[in-house]
C-alpha positions in Angstrom: 98.5 108.2 104.5 96.9 110.9 106.5 96.8 112.6 109.9 93.2 113.4 110.9 92.6 115.6 113.8 89.3 115.7 115.7 87.7 118.1 118.1 86.8 116.6 121.5 83.2 116.2 120.4 84.3 113.9 117.6 83.9 116.3 114.7 86.7 116.1 112.1 88.8 119.3 112.3 91.4 118.7 109.6 93.0 116.1 107.4 96.7 116.5 106.5 99.2 114.3 104.7 101.4 112.1 107.0 104.7 114.0 106.9 107.3 114.6 109.5 106.4 118.3 109.6 102.7 117.4 110.3 103.7 114.9 112.9 105.4 117.7 114.8 102.1 119.6 114.9 100.3 116.9 116.9 102.9 116.3 119.6 101.2 115.5 122.9 97.8 114.7 121.5 96.0 111.5 122.3 96.2 109.5 119.1 95.3 106.3 117.5 98.0 105.2 115.1 96.8 102.7 112.5 99.5 100.5 111.1 99.7 99.1 107.6 99.3 95.5 109.0 95.8 96.5 110.4 96.9 96.7 114.0 96.8 100.0 115.9 98.5 101.7 118.9 96.8 104.3 121.2 98.7 106.8 123.3 99.9 110.4 123.5 102.0 111.0 120.4 105.6 111.9 120.8 107.2 112.3 117.3 110.2 114.1 118.8 110.9 111.3 121.4 110.8 113.7 124.3 109.7 111.1 126.8 112.2 108.4 125.6 115.9 108.2 126.2 117.1 111.8 126.6 120.0 111.2 124.3 117.5 110.5 121.5 115.9 113.9 121.7 117.3 116.4 119.2 114.1 118.4 118.4 113.5 116.7 115.0 111.3 113.8 113.7 113.3 110.8 112.6 112.1 107.4 111.3 110.1 106.5 114.4 107.8 108.0 117.0 106.8 107.1 120.5 103.3 106.7 121.9 103.0 106.8 125.7 100.3 106.0 128.2 100.1 106.5 132.0 101.1 103.5 134.1 98.7 102.5 136.9 96.1 105.2 135.9 92.9 105.2 137.8 90.6 106.9 135.2 87.6 106.9 137.5 89.5 108.9 140.2 91.6 110.8 137.6 94.7 109.8 139.4 98.1 108.2 138.8 101.4 108.1 140.6 103.9 110.2 138.6 106.8 108.0 140.0 105.3 105.0 138.1 106.1 106.8 134.9 104.7 105.9 131.5 104.4 102.9 129.1 106.2 103.9 125.9 105.8 102.2 122.6 108.1 102.8 119.6 106.4 102.9 116.2 108.3 103.1 112.9 106.8 105.8 110.7 107.0 103.8 107.5 104.7 101.2 109.2 102.0 103.8 109.7 98.8 103.9 107.5 97.0 106.7 109.3 97.0 108.8 112.5 93.8 110.0 114.3 94.4 112.6 117.0 92.2 114.5 119.4 92.9 118.3 119.6 93.6 119.6 123.2 93.3 116.1 124.6 96.5 116.2 126.6 95.8 116.8 130.3 98.0 119.9 130.3 95.4 121.4 127.9 92.5 120.5 130.1 91.9 117.0 128.7 91.0 114.1 131.0 93.6 111.6 132.2 92.9 108.7 130.0 94.7 105.9 128.1 91.6 105.3 125.9 91.0 106.9 122.5 87.3 107.8 122.5 86.6 108.8 118.9 
C-alpha cells in the first residue's frame, strides 16, 4: 500500500508507504484513492478531517479520511458558489489499497478548480 505523488505534468515525484504520517503530508492535494475492492474515490484529500464536522478535527489522522469536491463547479468558467459548499466522502483507511496525489493541485497553490483527477 503506497502513496504516489505526481508532478502536474504526470511525472512520478515520489512513492511512500501508506502511513498516517505520510497521509498528513498530502493534505489538500487532488487525489485518487484506490480501494481494496477495486473501486476508487477522487477528491481533495483531507486526512485530518478539517472540512468535516468541526468537533472531529483534532490535528491528527485517525482511522478514516475525507475526500471533498466542489459542489456545482463550472470547470469551464473556473467558477463555483462558495455557499454551495463541498461534497464530502468518508473513506476508511484500512479499505485503501493505494493513493495517487498531484503535487500543488489545490487551487490555493495555483491549481485549476477541478473535480477530475487528470493523471
